[in-house]
C-alpha positions as CSV (number, residue, x, y, z in Angstrom):
1,M,-73.6,-3.1,25.5
2,D,-71.5,-5.5,27.4
3,Q,-70.1,-7.2,24.3
4,L,-69.5,-3.8,22.6
5,R,-67.2,-2.9,25.4
6,C,-65.6,-6.3,25.7
7,D,-64.6,-6.1,22.0
8,F,-63.6,-2.6,22.3
9,N,-61.4,-3.4,24.9
10,G,-59.9,-6.6,23.1
11,A,-59.2,-4.2,20.3
12,V,-57.4,-1.7,22.3
13,S,-55.4,-4.4,24.0
14,R,-54.3,-6.1,20.5
15,L,-53.5,-2.6,19.1
16,N,-51.5,-1.7,22.6
17,E,-49.6,-5.4,22.0
18,T,-49.3,-4.5,18.4
19,L,-47.7,-0.9,19.0
20,C,-45.4,-2.8,21.7
21,A,-44.2,-5.1,18.9
22,V,-43.7,-1.9,16.4
23,I,-41.5,-0.1,19.3
24,E,-39.7,-3.1,20.0
25,N,-38.7,-3.5,16.3
26,A,-38.1,0.0,16.0
27,T,-35.7,-0.1,18.8
28,A,-33.8,-3.0,17.4
29,I,-33.6,-1.5,14.0
30,R,-32.2,1.9,15.5
31,S,-29.5,-0.5,17.6
32,E,-28.4,-2.3,14.4
33,A,-28.5,0.7,12.4
34,H,-26.0,2.4,15.0
35,E,-23.9,-0.8,15.0
36,I,-23.7,-0.6,11.1
37,S,-22.9,3.1,11.4
38,N,-20.0,2.4,13.8
39,A,-18.5,-0.4,11.5
40,A,-18.8,2.1,8.6
41,D,-16.7,4.4,10.5
42,D,-14.1,1.8,11.4
43,L,-13.8,0.7,7.7
44,S,-13.3,4.4,6.8
45,H,-10.7,4.9,9.1
46,R,-8.7,1.7,8.4
47,T,-9.1,2.5,4.8
48,E,-7.8,5.9,5.2
49,K,-4.7,4.8,7.1
50,Q,-4.0,1.8,4.5
51,A,-4.1,4.7,2.0
52,G,-1.7,6.6,3.9
53,T,0.4,3.6,4.2
54,L,0.2,2.9,0.5
55,E,1.2,6.3,-0.1
56,E,4.1,6.3,2.0
57,T,5.3,2.9,0.2
58,A,4.8,4.5,-3.3
59,A,7.2,7.2,-2.4
60,A,10.0,4.8,-0.8
61,L,9.6,3.2,-4.2
62,D,10.2,6.1,-5.9
63,R,13.2,7.1,-4.0
64,T,14.5,3.6,-4.3
65,D,13.9,3.7,-8.1
66,G,15.7,7.0,-8.1
67,L,18.7,5.5,-6.3
68,C,18.9,2.5,-8.6
69,A,18.9,5.0,-11.6
70,F,21.7,6.8,-10.0
71,G,23.4,3.5,-8.9
72,G,23.1,2.3,-12.6
73,G,24.4,5.3,-14.0
74,T,27.6,5.1,-11.5
75,A,28.1,1.6,-12.3
76,H,28.2,2.3,-16.0
77,R,30.5,5.2,-15.6
78,A,32.8,2.7,-13.3
79,Q,32.7,-0.1,-16.0
80,T,33.8,2.6,-18.6
81,S,36.7,3.8,-16.7
82,L,37.8,0.5,-15.8
83,S,37.5,-0.7,-19.5
84,S,39.6,2.2,-20.3
85,M,42.1,1.5,-17.7
86,H,42.3,-2.2,-19.1
87,E,43.1,-0.9,-22.4
88,K,45.8,1.5,-21.2
89,M,47.1,-1.3,-19.0
90,Q,47.2,-3.8,-22.3
91,S,48.8,-1.0,-24.2
92,G,51.4,-0.6,-22.0
93,R,52.3,-4.2,-21.5
94,R,52.6,-4.4,-25.3
95,C,54.7,-1.5,-25.4
96,G,56.9,-2.8,-22.5
97,R,57.0,-6.2,-24.5
98,Q,58.3,-4.4,-27.7
99,G,60.7,-2.2,-25.6
100,S,62.1,-5.4,-23.8
101,G,62.8,-6.9,-27.4
102,L,64.8,-3.7,-28.3
103,C,66.6,-3.8,-25.5
104,D,67.5,-7.6,-25.9
105,G,68.3,-7.1,-29.5
106,A,70.8,-4.1,-28.3
107,N,72.6,-6.7,-26.3
């Protein structure tokens, strides 16, 4: 009977050690899972912030594109006006030269 009691107590002791190891490992797993969850939350917040920044950048680029299109149209109109003024000046010079020649011929 003593042998049975010693074997039983030994089995209970090993079972206790095994359960303690399982509990210790479960605690470590819970801790690591908590750390992973925190890291995922942090990544989610950073991703959300970067998405907002990207959205603001896209809006700014849209505004810049609109300004460039407006500026390009304005530049084209200015160039057209300058070309027209240049042609009129050239025409005025020719007319002035012809008029000057008439005056020289009258003398």
